[in-house]
C-alpha positions, 0 to 999 in steps of 0.5 A: 826432527820435531818442530819444537821441544815442548819442554823448552821455550821458543825463544833463541831456537832456530826455525824448523826449516833451518834446523831440518836443513842442518840435520840433513847436512849432517846425516851422511851415511847409508840408512840415515835420513833427516826428516820432519816426520813429526811435522808430518804425522802431526805428533808432539811428543816422542812416544806418539811419534815412535808408536806411529812409526812402528805401526807405519813401518814394522820391519824397520829397526829404529834407534832413538837418538838423544843427547846426554842432556835429554837423558837427564831430563827423560823423566819429565817426558810424556810416557817416557818409559814407553819410549825405552820400552819401544825402541833402543835408545843411543844416548850421545856424550854431551858436556856438561852432562856426561856423568850427571845424566848416568845418575838420572832417573831414566838411567837409573830405571833401565840401568840393567838395560844399558849395554857396554859401549862396544855393543853400540854397533849392535844397538839397532838389533837389540830387544828393547829396553836397551840403551848405550851411552856413547862417549865422544869428543865433547865440544864446549859450545851450547847449541844456542852458541853453535846455532848463533855462530858464536866466534869464541867457539870457531863458528863464523857469524851468519 
């Protein structure tokens, strides 16, 4: 988990420790570990983090997880092509970006590397560049509304 997204303003963003605690509560399953590795490595950009992780754990099979909103703007990330060339990427459906993200610069650039949904379970074994769009139930709340405990979406206030 990154201390802060360099493309987003810090206003309205929950503190790092709160976001990490939320990720730890969510990450329940074999082989899933939520960490503050980017803070620990001192990296700020995804490509740098991936580069260090691949050196640190050369036998590990990493998959980069991102929401559809991030795929839409991935071309603005520092060394974004390197990310796709280094590790497989899973892109999770996120309203309202479901369709527009698939026309994004990154999706078009790596369109031939996109795997069909049934291959999502094999993504960790795929040779990069490889990516899959994972459709799923969409929630109308924004991340900001979720963090704020917006009652309109069924969240209890903090």
